[in-house]
N, C-alpha and C positions, 0 to 999 in steps of 0.2 A: 803937204806933198804937192808936187807939180803934176800937171796933167799927164806927162809922160810916165811918171812913176806910178800913177794910178792905173794907167793903161797896162803897164807891165804887170802890176799886181793882179789886175782883172784877167789877164791872159791865163793866169794859173788857177783861176776860180771859175766855176760854172755859173755862178749867180753874182749879180751886182746889186748894191743897194741903190735907192733912188738918188742919193747924193753922188755916188760914184758915176752913175749913168749921166746925170746932169753935168758933172765935171767933164766927162768925155765929149759931151755934145755942146759944151760951153753954154749951158742954160742954167736957169735957177731951178732947184728941185721942185719948187712950188708950181712951175710951169708944167712939169711932167705930171705931178699929182692932180692938177686941175684938169688936164686933158683926160687922165685916167678916170676921174670922177664923172666927167661929162659923157665919155664914150665907152669906158670899160677897157681901153687900150691906149697906147701912145703911138698913134699912126701905125696901126696893125701889129705892134709888139705888145704881147700880153704878159703881165707879170705873174709870179706865183705869190699868193698871199700867205704869209707865214701865220702860225697859230697866235703869235703875239700882235698881229695886225700889220706888220711891216710888209712892204712890197719888195720883192726880190726879182730882178729882171734878168733875162738870159744873158750870159757873158758876151754873146756876139750881137747884142742889141744894136750897138752903133753901126756895125757892118750891115745888119738887116735894114736899118733906116737909110743908110747910104745907098743900098741896092734899090730900095723902093723909090728914092729920090731920082735915081738915074733912069728909071723907066719913063 
C-alpha cells in the first residue's frame, strides 16, 4: 500500500497500528516504539495498549504531531 492509501484507510478508522502511524510519518516503526518505551508516549501522543500487547494510536496522531511541531 502507498502512504496515500494508508492515510485514506486510517481516516475511516479511529485507531492506527504502530506500522500505519510510522508510514504516515515516514519513520520506521521501531523509532516510535523506542520513544514510547523511553517516555510512555510519542511526542505527547499516547497509544492504547490492547490486551494482546499491541499499541494502537489515535487516528489523528499525525495531525496532533503536526500541530505540536507548529507551536
